[in-house]
N, C-alpha and C positions, 0 to 999 in steps of 0.2 A: 736233742741228737734229729728228734724228728720236724721240731719247726725249722732244720735248717735244710730237709728234705722237701721239704713242704715250698722254702724257698730257691728252691735249684728247681724242684718240678716249675715250677710258675714262670722262671725265668727261661726254661725250655721253651715252655708252652709261648711266653712272646716271641723270643728267639722268631720258632717256626712262624709263627703268625705271622713276622716281619716278612722271614723270606719268602711266603707264599704271594706275601703283597710282592715283593719286588719282582718273584717272577712272574707277575700276571702284569707288573711294568713292562719289564724285559719283552715281555710275551704283545702288549700295546707297544713299542717301540718297533719291534720286528715286526708287525704287520705293516702299522708306519710306514717303516723305510722300505717295506715291499711296494706299498703304495707309491710311494715316492719314486722308485725305482721305473715302476712303470709307467709312470709319469713321464721320466725323463726318456725313457726307449721312446713313448709315445713322439716328446717332442724331438729325440734323434731321430724320430723318422718324417717327421714334417719336410726337410728339404727335399726327400724324395720323393715325397708327394706332388710338392710343388711343381720338381723338374715335369713329372708325370702328366700335369695338368697343365704345363706347357708347351708338352710334347702334343697333346689332346688338341689344344687351342691353336699350336701352327697347321695341324692336319685338318681341323675344321676349317680354317682360315683358306688354306689353299685348296680345298674341294667347294670352299664359295665360291673362291678365285677364276676355278673352274668353270662350276656352272653358270657362271656372270657369263665370262668368256661363251662358252655353247650357246644360253639364251641370245648374246648380243650380235654372235654369228646367226643363229635360225632368225632372229627379227630382220637384219639385213637380209635372209635370203627370200623371207614374206614382204617384206618392200620392197625389193627387186623383183619377185613375181606379181605384186599390186600393180609396179609400173607398166613393166610388160603386158600384165593383163589388159590395163588403162590403154595401151598404146595399142592393143592387138581390134581393144571393143570401139576405139575411134577411128582404127582403118576399116572395120567392118562396117560401121556407121557411114562411114562415108560411101564404101562402095555400094551400100544400099539407097543410099542417094543418089550415086548416076546411075543406079539401075533402073533400067528400061521400065514403064509403071510405077514406080515409087513415089507416095503422096506426101507431102509435109504439110500440115496440119496450117495454116495461117493463124495464130492467134490474133493477129495485130485487124483482122479484116472489119470494114466498119463502110461497107461501099452509101449506106443512103445517110452516114453522118450519125445514126442513131445514139450511138456510145456517147461518141464525142458530144455531141447535145448536151447529153446528162451530166459529163464531166463539167460542162459550163456552166450546166444551173449549179451543181454541187460547188464550185467556186464560189460562184453570183453569193451562194449562201453564207459562206465564209467571209467573203468581203464585207458584207453584212454584220457578222457580228463584228467587225473590227470598230474598237471602242464602245464595246459595250463589257458592264464588268462581270467579272469572272464571279464562277457563282461561290468560289472560298469570299471573296471580297464582299459580294451580298450578306453573306451568311455574318462577315465581321460586321458590317453597317448597321446589321440587326439588333446584334448583340448592345448594342447603347442604350438602344430604345428599353430594351430588355433591363439594363441596369439602370435605368434611371426609374423606370417602375417599382424595384426592387430594394432603391433606395428609398422612396416616396412610402413603401410600405415599412421600412424600419425605420423612419421615422414618425408614421402615423401611431405604429405601437409604444414607441418610448412615449413619444408625448401622452399618450393615453395612461402611461403604468405614470407618468409625472402627475399629471390632472388629478390620478385617480391618490397618490400619497396627498398632494396638497388638501385635496377634499376631507383627509384622515386629520391633517394636519390642525387643519383650521378649526374643526370642528370638536375636537378635542382635548382633553386637558393632561398638560403637563405629567408624565407617568403613568399614564393610560396604559393599557396593552395592547391596545391600536399601533400606538406611536412606534410601539418596538419592531415593528415590519415596515411601516410609513418611513419611517427614517432611513434607513438602510437603500430600502427603494427607491427612495426620491433624489438622495446623493447618486445613486447608481445611474439610474435614467437620465436625470439631467446632462448629465456629461454626454451621454453615448447619445439624445436628440439634437445637442449642439452640435454634435460633430459631425452626423450625418445630415443635418441640415445645412453645413459648409460643403457638402459635396454637391449639393441636389444644383447648385449656379450651374458651376462647372459642366456637371454631366446634362443637363437640360440644353445648354449652349451646346454640346458635344453631339446628344440626341438630334437635338433640329438642322443640325448641318448632316448628318446621315442622312436624314430623312428626305431631306432636299436631293439629295446624289441619287438613293433609291427612287424617287419620284422621278429623277431625268432620265434616269437609266429604264424605269417604265417605261415610259413616254417613246424614249428610240427606242425602246423593243418592240415598243406595240406597230409604229412605223414600220417596224423591218419586220415586222413578225412572217408576212406571208413569203418574202422571199426566202428568210430564214427555214422556214416549213417545206418550201418547194424545196431545197438544197438538199435539206436530211430527206426527203423524198427519194429525190433523183438519186441521192446516194446510195440508199438502199435496193434501189432500181437496178444502179448501174453493178455494184458486187454481186445482187446474184447472179445476174446476167455472165457476166465473166466468170463468176464460179462457177455456174451451167457449164459453161464451152470448156474451161480447163476442167473439169470430172469428165466431158466425154473426150477429150484428148487423149486427158490420159489414162484413160479405159479402153480407146481405141485402139486400132492395130495401124494407123498412119504415124509418120516421125515427126516429132517434135521438134521445130527450130533450135536452130545452131542455138541463137540467143538462151531460150528458155532451159537446155541441155546444160550448157557453161555455166549459168547462175545457178540453176538447181538441181541439176542430174534428170536422169530419162524417168525416173519413179518416183512416187511419192515413199520416205523412207518406212520400216517398220513399224518404228516408236517415232510418236509425234507427226502423224502425218496428217492431223487437222492442223497443227502450226505451220508446216509444210505447204498447205493449200491455202491457209492464209494470206503468208508471205507471198508464193506465186500470183495471189488473187491483187495483193496489191501490187505489187509489180506491172500486173496488167492494167493494171487502172492507172498507173502513173502512165505507161507507153500509152496509152488511148488518151488521158488526157493531153499531153504534151505532141501527139503523135511522135512517137520514137518509134523511129520504121529501122533500124539498125540493127543487119541482118547477124551480129555478133554480140556486141554488147548492149546489156539488159536495159541499161537506161541510158544508154547514150551516153553524147556528151554533156560531164556536168555543168549548173546552167552558172550562171554569173549572180555571185552571193548577193551582190549591192542592188541590182536592178532587178535578180528575181527572188528574196528573201524566203518565201513559202516553199516555193519550187526546192531552192537548195536545203532548207531543211528537209524536205518529205525524201528527196535525193541521200540525203546523208547518214536517214534514218532507213531508207530503203537497202543503204550499203553496210550498213550494219548489221543487219538483219540478215543479207545474202553473205555475209561470211559465215553465218551458221550451216549454211547450206553447202555453200559451192567448195 
């Protein structure tokens, strides 16, 4: 009887344990079910959030368009104000030019013809440079001699290595330790010496031709040296005088000529003032060189490209430069 009770108690205990496990699993499932329900709730809330974001985006876009429209209107107003101001300044300047006692600086003045004479000397120097090799070409021609010198040195080194190896091979028996390094040295250096030797001929011819070109250029430079040097000195003197004249005119109280104001403005900008001064000096040098007297157009009539290629190139260069300041 006691054994029956004992078995019954064990079964009851096992049943209780199974029930506790089952209850624990149910609780776990309930927790997971709650998590799933929360996730579903969040998913169900996504469309509402998307709608809210779309609404905010539309509002931001409308605000951006409004600000852009306002900014465009402001820019248009500023442009109009600038145009009106420029018109008023031009009218005021015209009035000042017509006023009694108004003085306009004559930047083109060259009564004794000294400035034009300097410009003529500058052009003679430039003419003398025609036919001379440019510096980059002279440097290239000098390289051929350096290449030949390098090849000759490489051949000398490889031949010396071959001779050393041959001397060892000729004075030692087969199997001697010295031959272990002499044999591979001979096999390596002999083909290299031959390869370099095959290049010596063409390099020598090229170096000789380039040397002749350099000598001819040196002779031509020597003949034209005085004219070229005189042109360089004249260019320095001309630009110093023109720059000094411009500095006095810009810093003075007298009016600048119309051609100057039209091309470069009434004064140097706050930024890049030195570049502006260089451009103004170049324009004045052009006018002095070719005796431009046009009161309105800074560079005068465009030159004939075929008849005056150098002047045309300078005119085009200055035209591009003036776009920066006009």
